[in-house]
C-alpha positions as CSV (number, residue, x, y, z in Angstrom):
1,M,-25.9,-0.9,20.8
2,E,-29.1,1.0,20.2
3,I,-30.7,3.6,22.4
4,G,-34.2,4.4,21.4
5,E,-34.8,7.6,23.3
6,L,-33.1,10.0,25.7
7,V,-35.2,12.5,27.5
8,L,-33.5,15.6,28.9
9,D,-35.5,18.1,31.0
10,G,-34.2,21.4,32.1
11,F,-31.5,21.8,29.5
12,R,-31.1,24.3,26.7
13,A,-28.7,22.8,24.3
14,D,-28.8,21.8,20.6
15,P,-30.2,18.3,20.6
16,E,-28.3,17.2,17.5
17,R,-24.9,18.3,19.1
18,V,-25.8,16.6,22.3
19,S,-26.7,13.4,20.5
20,A,-23.5,13.5,18.4
21,A,-21.3,14.0,21.5
22,F,-23.3,11.3,23.4
23,E,-22.9,8.7,20.7
24,S,-19.2,9.4,20.3
25,E,-18.5,9.2,24.1
26,L,-20.6,6.2,24.7
27,T,-19.0,4.3,21.8
28,R,-15.6,5.2,23.3
29,L,-16.6,4.0,26.8
30,V,-18.1,0.8,25.5
31,R,-14.9,0.0,23.5
32,L,-12.7,0.7,26.5
33,H,-14.8,-0.9,29.2
34,G,-17.5,-2.9,27.6
35,V,-21.0,-3.2,29.1
36,P,-20.7,-5.3,32.3
37,L,-24.4,-6.0,32.6
38,A,-24.3,-7.5,29.2
39,A,-21.3,-9.8,29.9
40,D,-23.4,-12.9,29.5
41,G,-25.0,-11.9,26.2
42,S,-27.4,-9.3,25.0
43,L,-29.0,-6.7,27.3
44,A,-32.4,-5.0,26.9
45,V,-33.1,-2.1,29.2
46,D,-36.3,-0.1,29.3
47,A,-35.0,2.6,31.7
48,L,-32.1,3.6,33.8
49,S,-33.0,5.4,37.1
50,G,-31.3,6.4,40.3
51,L,-28.4,8.0,38.4
52,P,-26.7,11.2,39.5
53,P,-28.1,14.5,38.2
54,L,-26.2,16.4,35.5
55,P,-25.5,20.1,36.1
56,A,-27.6,22.5,34.0
57,G,-25.7,25.0,31.8
58,L,-23.3,22.6,30.2
59,S,-22.4,23.1,26.5
60,A,-24.0,20.7,24.1
61,R,-20.8,18.8,23.6
62,R,-20.1,18.5,27.4
63,L,-23.7,17.6,28.1
64,G,-23.5,14.7,25.6
65,Q,-20.2,13.5,27.1
66,E,-21.4,13.6,30.7
67,L,-24.7,12.0,29.7
68,A,-22.8,9.1,28.1
69,R,-20.7,8.6,31.2
70,V,-23.8,8.5,33.4
71,V,-25.6,6.1,31.1
72,H,-22.5,3.9,30.9
73,E,-22.3,3.9,34.7
74,G,-25.9,2.7,34.7
75,L,-25.1,-0.1,32.3
76,S,-22.1,-1.0,34.5
77,G,-24.4,-1.8,37.4
78,H,-24.8,1.6,39.1
79,G,-28.4,2.9,39.5
80,E,-31.5,0.9,38.9
81,V,-32.2,-0.9,35.6
82,G,-35.7,-1.5,34.4
83,R,-36.0,-4.4,32.0
């Protein structure tokens, strides 16, 4: 799985720590649950929208984990997928 870019507005957290926590949590979620939208092969997504907002003020680690959960939900068929 490759994610080209994540854009976070309104957060003040160390981007490297957010990225590390995000990668770790998303890898864990994909191992456990797969990526339902890619069940028939590869999946290319330009954007995920319509996902729930994340609360501001989270630690970098927690923000990365929550972001991974929201992205995985989007890849599981929740929200709108732009291809």
